[in-house]
A tleap script that builds the chain and sets N, CA, C and O, in Angstrom:
source leaprc.protein.ff14SB
mol = sequence {
  NMET THR VAL GLN ALA THR THR ARG LYS MET
  LYS LYS SER PHE THR LEU SER PRO GLU SER
  VAL ALA HIE VAL SER GLU THR ARG ARG LYS
  ARG GLY THR ALA SER ASP SER GLU ALA LEU
  ASP LEU LEU LEU ARG GLU ASN MET LEU GLU
  ALA LYS ARG GLN GLU PHE ASP ALA ALA CYS
  ASN GLU TYR TYR ASP THR ALA SER ASP ALA
  GLU LEU ALA GLU GLN ARG LYS TRP ALA GLU
  MET THR GLY PRO ASN MET PHE LEU GLY VAL
  PRO CLYS
}
set mol.1.N position { 13.432 -22.410 21.678 }
set mol.1.CA position { 13.138 -20.913 21.487 }
set mol.1.C position { 14.129 -20.531 20.865 }
set mol.1.O position { 15.253 -20.950 21.143 }
set mol.2.N position { 13.842 -19.449 19.666 }
set mol.2.CA position { 15.122 -19.012 18.917 }
set mol.2.C position { 15.072 -17.346 20.100 }
set mol.2.O position { 14.286 -17.110 21.018 }
set mol.3.N position { 16.139 -16.552 19.612 }
set mol.3.CA position { 16.317 -15.317 20.421 }
set mol.3.C position { 15.166 -14.609 19.807 }
set mol.3.O position { 14.605 -13.914 20.654 }
set mol.4.N position { 14.564 -14.530 18.525 }
set mol.4.CA position { 13.487 -13.506 18.000 }
set mol.4.C position { 12.127 -14.006 18.643 }
set mol.4.O position { 11.131 -13.289 18.741 }
set mol.5.N position { 12.197 -15.207 19.030 }
set mol.5.CA position { 11.038 -15.663 19.561 }
set mol.5.C position { 10.888 -15.143 21.128 }
set mol.5.O position { 9.811 -15.254 21.714 }
set mol.6.N position { 11.971 -14.610 21.708 }
set mol.6.CA position { 12.024 -14.254 23.162 }
set mol.6.C position { 11.716 -12.676 23.159 }
set mol.6.O position { 11.200 -12.304 24.213 }
set mol.7.N position { 11.901 -11.774 22.300 }
set mol.7.CA position { 12.056 -10.375 22.214 }
set mol.7.C position { 10.707 -10.139 21.794 }
set mol.7.O position { 9.984 -10.997 21.287 }
set mol.8.N position { 10.316 -8.666 22.077 }
set mol.8.CA position { 8.839 -8.074 21.953 }
set mol.8.C position { 9.083 -7.777 20.435 }
set mol.8.O position { 10.081 -7.338 19.863 }
set mol.9.N position { 7.812 -8.170 19.948 }
set mol.9.CA position { 7.771 -8.176 18.482 }
set mol.9.C position { 6.468 -7.131 18.110 }
set mol.9.O position { 5.720 -6.809 19.034 }
set mol.10.N position { 6.229 -6.632 16.783 }
set mol.10.CA position { 5.480 -5.694 16.503 }
set mol.10.C position { 4.781 -6.224 15.161 }
set mol.10.O position { 5.417 -6.601 14.177 }
set mol.11.N position { 3.179 -6.195 15.273 }
set mol.11.CA position { 2.683 -6.690 14.019 }
set mol.11.C position { 2.766 -6.038 13.073 }
set mol.11.O position { 2.451 -4.899 13.417 }
set mol.12.N position { 3.057 -6.064 11.832 }
set mol.12.CA position { 2.920 -5.244 10.505 }
set mol.12.C position { 2.419 -5.976 9.662 }
set mol.12.O position { 2.242 -7.152 9.980 }
set mol.13.N position { 2.042 -5.537 8.367 }
set mol.13.CA position { 1.539 -5.966 7.216 }
set mol.13.C position { 2.309 -5.448 5.920 }
set mol.13.O position { 2.703 -4.288 5.800 }
set mol.14.N position { 2.450 -6.299 5.108 }
set mol.14.CA position { 3.530 -5.928 4.142 }
set mol.14.C position { 2.902 -6.585 2.745 }
set mol.14.O position { 2.356 -7.689 2.755 }
set mol.15.N position { 3.030 -5.851 1.650 }
set mol.15.CA position { 2.823 -6.462 0.519 }
set mol.15.C position { 4.001 -6.983 -0.194 }
set mol.15.O position { 4.984 -6.245 -0.131 }
set mol.16.N position { 4.127 -7.984 -0.799 }
set mol.16.CA position { 5.306 -8.531 -1.235 }
set mol.16.C position { 5.194 -9.185 -2.495 }
set mol.16.O position { 4.239 -9.894 -2.811 }
set mol.17.N position { 6.272 -8.917 -3.276 }
set mol.17.CA position { 6.190 -9.978 -4.925 }
set mol.17.C position { 6.214 -11.336 -4.601 }
set mol.17.O position { 6.770 -11.890 -3.653 }
set mol.18.N position { 5.515 -11.820 -5.542 }
set mol.18.CA position { 5.745 -13.762 -5.245 }
set mol.18.C position { 7.147 -14.000 -5.162 }
set mol.18.O position { 7.427 -14.892 -4.361 }
set mol.19.N position { 8.203 -13.425 -5.800 }
set mol.19.CA position { 9.726 -13.907 -5.610 }
set mol.19.C position { 9.987 -13.853 -4.129 }
set mol.19.O position { 10.283 -14.793 -3.391 }
set mol.20.N position { 9.823 -12.579 -3.827 }
set mol.20.CA position { 9.972 -12.338 -2.253 }
set mol.20.C position { 9.339 -13.437 -1.368 }
set mol.20.O position { 9.865 -14.061 -0.447 }
set mol.21.N position { 8.427 -13.502 -1.729 }
set mol.21.CA position { 7.322 -14.770 -0.646 }
set mol.21.C position { 7.992 -15.980 -1.062 }
set mol.21.O position { 8.082 -16.864 -0.210 }
set mol.22.N position { 8.470 -16.187 -2.181 }
set mol.22.CA position { 8.999 -17.571 -2.413 }
set mol.22.C position { 10.522 -17.698 -1.727 }
set mol.22.O position { 10.993 -18.755 -1.308 }
set mol.23.N position { 11.041 -16.689 -1.706 }
set mol.23.CA position { 12.622 -16.418 -0.774 }
set mol.23.C position { 12.230 -16.675 0.495 }
set mol.23.O position { 12.659 -17.700 1.025 }
set mol.24.N position { 11.550 -16.004 1.055 }
set mol.24.CA position { 11.040 -16.265 2.325 }
set mol.24.C position { 10.750 -17.404 2.945 }
set mol.24.O position { 11.199 -17.664 4.061 }
set mol.25.N position { 9.858 -18.306 2.182 }
set mol.25.CA position { 9.533 -19.675 2.160 }
set mol.25.C position { 10.423 -20.644 2.071 }
set mol.25.O position { 10.494 -21.684 2.726 }
set mol.26.N position { 11.315 -20.119 0.952 }
set mol.26.CA position { 12.655 -21.266 1.102 }
set mol.26.C position { 13.631 -20.819 2.187 }
set mol.26.O position { 14.319 -21.725 2.657 }
set mol.27.N position { 13.818 -19.600 2.668 }
set mol.27.CA position { 14.503 -19.500 3.640 }
set mol.27.C position { 13.978 -20.068 4.958 }
set mol.27.O position { 14.801 -20.465 5.783 }
set mol.28.N position { 12.596 -20.143 5.235 }
set mol.28.CA position { 11.890 -20.717 6.461 }
set mol.28.C position { 12.236 -22.406 6.323 }
set mol.28.O position { 12.558 -23.202 7.206 }
set mol.29.N position { 12.057 -22.590 5.011 }
set mol.29.CA position { 12.509 -24.184 4.942 }
set mol.29.C position { 14.214 -24.676 5.382 }
set mol.29.O position { 14.602 -25.501 6.210 }
set mol.30.N position { 14.866 -23.911 4.580 }
set mol.30.CA position { 16.102 -24.062 4.706 }
set mol.30.C position { 16.831 -23.904 6.310 }
set mol.30.O position { 17.624 -24.681 6.843 }
set mol.31.N position { 16.439 -23.022 6.682 }
set mol.31.CA position { 17.040 -22.528 8.236 }
set mol.31.C position { 16.075 -23.243 9.279 }
set mol.31.O position { 16.381 -23.379 10.463 }
set mol.32.N position { 14.850 -23.699 8.710 }
set mol.32.CA position { 14.284 -24.238 10.154 }
set mol.32.C position { 13.480 -23.226 10.881 }
set mol.32.O position { 13.098 -23.471 12.025 }
set mol.33.N position { 13.233 -22.246 10.366 }
set mol.33.CA position { 12.498 -21.297 11.351 }
set mol.33.C position { 11.103 -21.750 11.608 }
set mol.33.O position { 10.703 -22.640 10.857 }
set mol.34.N position { 10.290 -21.318 12.512 }
set mol.34.CA position { 8.970 -21.709 13.092 }
set mol.34.C position { 8.038 -21.061 12.023 }
set mol.34.O position { 7.185 -21.889 11.705 }
set mol.35.N position { 7.907 -20.033 11.436 }
set mol.35.CA position { 7.309 -19.319 10.464 }
set mol.35.C position { 7.792 -18.360 9.610 }
set mol.35.O position { 8.782 -17.726 9.975 }
set mol.36.N position { 7.305 -18.134 8.574 }
set mol.36.CA position { 7.621 -17.072 7.726 }
set mol.36.C position { 7.953 -15.815 8.026 }
set mol.36.O position { 8.764 -15.221 7.316 }
set mol.37.N position { 7.447 -15.290 8.989 }
set mol.37.CA position { 7.600 -14.042 9.779 }
set mol.37.C position { 9.169 -13.996 10.603 }
set mol.37.O position { 9.971 -13.063 10.636 }
set mol.38.N position { 9.252 -15.165 11.145 }
set mol.38.CA position { 10.661 -15.495 11.647 }
set mol.38.C position { 11.758 -15.715 10.699 }
set mol.38.O position { 12.910 -15.413 11.009 }
set mol.39.N position { 11.431 -16.285 9.428 }
set mol.39.CA position { 12.382 -16.219 8.328 }
set mol.39.C position { 12.691 -14.802 7.759 }
set mol.39.O position { 13.831 -14.402 7.524 }
set mol.40.N position { 11.569 -14.099 7.568 }
set mol.40.CA position { 11.745 -12.459 7.242 }
set mol.40.C position { 12.371 -11.979 8.205 }
set mol.40.O position { 13.261 -11.248 7.770 }
set mol.41.N position { 12.356 -12.030 9.592 }
set mol.41.CA position { 13.171 -11.270 10.438 }
set mol.41.C position { 14.458 -11.610 10.621 }
set mol.41.O position { 15.325 -10.840 11.034 }
set mol.42.N position { 14.630 -12.852 10.297 }
set mol.42.CA position { 16.225 -13.435 9.951 }
set mol.42.C position { 16.656 -12.729 8.921 }
set mol.42.O position { 17.700 -12.082 8.995 }
set mol.43.N position { 15.936 -12.763 7.876 }
set mol.43.CA position { 16.666 -12.081 6.523 }
set mol.43.C position { 17.002 -10.763 6.723 }
set mol.43.O position { 18.100 -10.324 6.381 }
set mol.44.N position { 16.018 -9.990 7.330 }
set mol.44.CA position { 16.300 -8.351 7.738 }
set mol.44.C position { 17.347 -8.222 8.613 }
set mol.44.O position { 18.147 -7.324 8.348 }
set mol.45.N position { 17.589 -9.028 9.793 }
set mol.45.CA position { 18.445 -8.855 10.722 }
set mol.45.C position { 20.030 -8.987 9.824 }
set mol.45.O position { 20.974 -8.199 9.869 }
set mol.46.N position { 19.911 -10.176 9.088 }
set mol.46.CA position { 21.309 -10.519 8.218 }
set mol.46.C position { 21.693 -9.270 7.380 }
set mol.46.O position { 22.872 -8.918 7.343 }
set mol.47.N position { 20.673 -8.549 6.666 }
set mol.47.CA position { 20.673 -7.465 5.816 }
set mol.47.C position { 21.206 -6.452 6.567 }
set mol.47.O position { 22.131 -5.795 6.088 }
set mol.48.N position { 20.597 -6.106 8.146 }
set mol.48.CA position { 21.042 -4.998 8.762 }
set mol.48.C position { 22.638 -5.170 9.195 }
set mol.48.O position { 23.356 -4.182 9.346 }
set mol.49.N position { 23.099 -6.479 9.371 }
set mol.49.CA position { 24.402 -6.480 9.799 }
set mol.49.C position { 25.255 -6.393 8.900 }
set mol.49.O position { 26.370 -5.964 9.197 }
set mol.50.N position { 24.920 -6.824 7.398 }
set mol.50.CA position { 25.824 -6.642 6.334 }
set mol.50.C position { 25.947 -5.479 6.154 }
set mol.50.O position { 27.131 -5.172 6.012 }
set mol.51.N position { 25.098 -4.463 6.076 }
set mol.51.CA position { 24.992 -2.984 5.818 }
set mol.51.C position { 26.119 -2.204 6.887 }
set mol.51.O position { 26.920 -1.337 6.540 }
set mol.52.N position { 25.923 -2.842 8.481 }
set mol.52.CA position { 26.861 -2.328 9.247 }
set mol.52.C position { 28.299 -2.642 9.149 }
set mol.52.O position { 29.217 -1.991 9.647 }
set mol.53.N position { 28.396 -3.892 8.334 }
set mol.53.CA position { 29.671 -4.389 7.965 }
set mol.53.C position { 30.365 -3.662 7.155 }
set mol.53.O position { 31.504 -3.299 7.452 }
set mol.54.N position { 29.748 -3.328 5.953 }
set mol.54.CA position { 29.895 -2.632 4.756 }
set mol.54.C position { 30.482 -0.916 5.167 }
set mol.54.O position { 31.286 -0.197 4.575 }
set mol.55.N position { 29.804 -0.726 6.232 }
set mol.55.CA position { 29.891 0.719 6.828 }
set mol.55.C position { 31.261 0.662 7.547 }
set mol.55.O position { 32.102 1.519 7.276 }
set mol.56.N position { 31.487 -0.180 8.330 }
set mol.56.CA position { 32.756 -0.489 8.968 }
set mol.56.C position { 34.041 -0.596 8.092 }
set mol.56.O position { 35.135 -0.116 8.389 }
set mol.57.N position { 33.748 -1.277 7.006 }
set mol.57.CA position { 34.729 -1.430 6.092 }
set mol.57.C position { 35.140 -0.217 5.216 }
set mol.57.O position { 36.294 -0.091 4.808 }
set mol.58.N position { 34.207 0.621 4.959 }
set mol.58.CA position { 34.217 1.791 4.040 }
set mol.58.C position { 34.856 2.697 5.132 }
set mol.58.O position { 35.674 3.503 4.689 }
set mol.59.N position { 34.656 2.719 6.372 }
set mol.59.CA position { 35.440 3.555 7.370 }
set mol.59.C position { 36.967 3.078 7.343 }
set mol.59.O position { 37.923 3.850 7.263 }
set mol.60.N position { 37.021 2.121 7.397 }
set mol.60.CA position { 38.459 1.460 7.614 }
set mol.60.C position { 39.127 2.019 6.097 }
set mol.60.O position { 40.092 2.783 6.101 }
set mol.61.N position { 38.589 1.614 5.017 }
set mol.61.CA position { 39.185 2.132 3.768 }
set mol.61.C position { 39.454 3.549 3.731 }
set mol.61.O position { 40.473 3.955 3.171 }
set mol.62.N position { 38.648 4.327 4.267 }
set mol.62.CA position { 38.767 5.680 4.274 }
set mol.62.C position { 39.948 6.145 5.226 }
set mol.62.O position { 40.754 6.996 4.847 }
set mol.63.N position { 40.008 5.633 6.309 }
set mol.63.CA position { 41.082 5.927 7.200 }
set mol.63.C position { 42.533 5.492 6.717 }
set mol.63.O position { 43.513 6.224 6.857 }
set mol.64.N position { 42.577 4.232 6.134 }
set mol.64.CA position { 43.708 3.726 5.473 }
set mol.64.C position { 44.366 4.694 4.011 }
set mol.64.O position { 45.523 4.952 3.680 }
set mol.65.N position { 43.201 5.001 3.469 }
set mol.65.CA position { 43.483 5.741 2.121 }
set mol.65.C position { 43.973 7.116 2.281 }
set mol.65.O position { 44.690 7.623 1.417 }
set mol.66.N position { 43.572 7.836 3.497 }
set mol.66.CA position { 43.801 9.352 3.997 }
set mol.66.C position { 44.885 9.144 5.264 }
set mol.66.O position { 45.212 10.149 5.895 }
set mol.67.N position { 45.345 8.061 5.569 }
set mol.67.CA position { 46.642 8.130 6.627 }
set mol.67.C position { 47.709 8.536 5.879 }
set mol.67.O position { 47.888 8.387 4.670 }
set mol.68.N position { 48.596 9.208 6.920 }
set mol.68.CA position { 49.911 9.595 6.255 }
set mol.68.C position { 50.719 8.475 6.266 }
set mol.68.O position { 50.375 7.407 6.774 }
set mol.69.N position { 51.965 8.711 5.630 }
set mol.69.CA position { 53.063 7.760 5.542 }
set mol.69.C position { 53.583 7.298 7.032 }
set mol.69.O position { 53.738 6.162 7.479 }
set mol.70.N position { 53.839 8.824 7.757 }
set mol.70.CA position { 54.119 8.450 9.100 }
set mol.70.C position { 53.043 7.625 10.031 }
set mol.70.O position { 53.318 6.733 10.834 }
set mol.71.N position { 51.798 8.134 9.727 }
set mol.71.CA position { 50.802 7.018 10.576 }
set mol.71.C position { 50.871 5.804 10.265 }
set mol.71.O position { 50.658 5.047 11.212 }
set mol.72.N position { 51.147 5.196 9.027 }
set mol.72.CA position { 51.041 3.965 8.647 }
set mol.72.C position { 52.508 3.140 9.136 }
set mol.72.O position { 52.606 1.936 9.375 }
set mol.73.N position { 53.320 3.915 9.185 }
set mol.73.CA position { 54.604 3.267 9.249 }
set mol.73.C position { 54.561 3.060 11.022 }
set mol.73.O position { 54.881 1.988 11.533 }
set mol.74.N position { 54.156 4.151 11.763 }
set mol.74.CA position { 54.122 3.798 13.150 }
set mol.74.C position { 52.948 2.686 13.598 }
set mol.74.O position { 53.059 2.190 14.719 }
set mol.75.N position { 51.890 2.308 12.791 }
set mol.75.CA position { 51.012 1.108 12.886 }
set mol.75.C position { 51.850 -0.205 12.498 }
set mol.75.O position { 51.579 -1.245 13.099 }
set mol.76.N position { 52.663 -0.204 11.707 }
set mol.76.CA position { 53.460 -1.151 11.029 }
set mol.76.C position { 54.585 -1.752 12.115 }
set mol.76.O position { 54.864 -2.943 12.248 }
set mol.77.N position { 55.040 -0.864 12.700 }
set mol.77.CA position { 56.135 -0.853 13.868 }
set mol.77.C position { 55.068 -1.353 14.960 }
set mol.77.O position { 55.535 -2.248 15.665 }
set mol.78.N position { 54.109 -1.089 15.186 }
set mol.78.CA position { 53.284 -1.672 16.342 }
set mol.78.C position { 52.921 -3.000 16.181 }
set mol.78.O position { 52.981 -3.887 17.032 }
set mol.79.N position { 52.505 -3.086 14.926 }
set mol.79.CA position { 51.908 -4.794 14.725 }
set mol.79.C position { 53.071 -5.662 14.648 }
set mol.79.O position { 52.904 -6.853 14.910 }
set mol.80.N position { 54.465 -5.152 14.259 }
set mol.80.CA position { 55.391 -5.942 14.315 }
set mol.80.C position { 55.997 -6.373 15.691 }
set mol.80.O position { 56.515 -7.410 16.104 }
set mol.81.N position { 55.701 -5.074 16.261 }
set mol.81.CA position { 56.104 -5.767 17.985 }
set mol.81.C position { 55.153 -6.602 18.527 }
set mol.81.O position { 55.475 -7.728 18.905 }
set mol.82.N position { 53.964 -6.175 18.618 }
set mol.82.CA position { 53.153 -6.870 19.164 }
set mol.82.C position { 52.404 -8.273 18.493 }
set mol.82.O position { 51.773 -9.083 19.171 }
set mol.83.N position { 52.596 -8.359 17.169 }
set mol.83.CA position { 51.872 -9.579 16.629 }
set mol.83.C position { 52.634 -10.727 16.997 }
set mol.83.O position { 52.044 -11.744 16.632 }
set mol.84.N position { 53.425 -10.904 17.421 }
set mol.84.CA position { 54.547 -12.253 17.646 }
set mol.84.C position { 53.895 -12.647 19.212 }
set mol.84.O position { 53.970 -13.777 19.695 }
set mol.85.N position { 53.407 -11.761 19.719 }
set mol.85.CA position { 52.909 -11.765 21.383 }
set mol.85.C position { 51.452 -11.877 21.428 }
set mol.85.O position { 50.794 -12.187 22.422 }
set mol.86.N position { 50.997 -11.592 20.238 }
set mol.86.CA position { 49.463 -11.313 20.466 }
set mol.86.C position { 48.692 -12.690 21.219 }
set mol.86.O position { 47.703 -12.500 21.926 }
set mol.87.N position { 49.211 -14.005 21.009 }
set mol.87.CA position { 48.493 -14.977 21.192 }
set mol.87.C position { 49.380 -15.766 22.530 }
set mol.87.O position { 48.920 -16.823 22.962 }
set mol.88.N position { 50.231 -15.381 22.937 }
set mol.88.CA position { 50.855 -15.784 24.074 }
set mol.88.C position { 49.844 -16.243 25.377 }
set mol.88.O position { 48.906 -15.447 25.404 }
set mol.89.N position { 49.752 -17.012 26.199 }
set mol.89.CA position { 48.968 -17.419 26.986 }
set mol.89.C position { 47.469 -17.887 26.674 }
set mol.89.O position { 46.737 -18.273 27.585 }
set mol.90.N position { 47.038 -17.832 25.303 }
set mol.90.CA position { 45.908 -18.441 24.674 }
set mol.90.C position { 46.188 -20.010 24.533 }
set mol.90.O position { 47.220 -20.489 24.063 }
set mol.91.N position { 45.142 -20.695 24.998 }
set mol.91.CA position { 45.423 -22.278 24.914 }
set mol.91.C position { 45.216 -22.553 23.256 }
set mol.91.O position { 44.541 -21.913 22.449 }
set mol.92.N position { 45.953 -23.604 23.087 }
set mol.92.CA position { 45.884 -24.119 21.619 }
set mol.92.C position { 44.585 -24.973 21.550 }
set mol.92.O position { 44.260 -25.519 20.496 }
savepdb mol mol.pdb
quit
């Protein structure tokens, strides 16, 4: 049973283009989902995660584009000090 199957669902009805229906069916086949509904849910979840990733990337770019030279120098110094020790104690 997948994670989606264990969560509460809401029944909705949508009208989709033939291309979208084919894409959902192809996703169902490739991913081995139990239904087109589960495949569509998977596609939507992936889309939401990608949107959040893009928002995070944009926020990081905004920060580094507007950070002062002093702030960036401080971060470089911190990275140089902690970088070599970052994985100490982590099993290989």
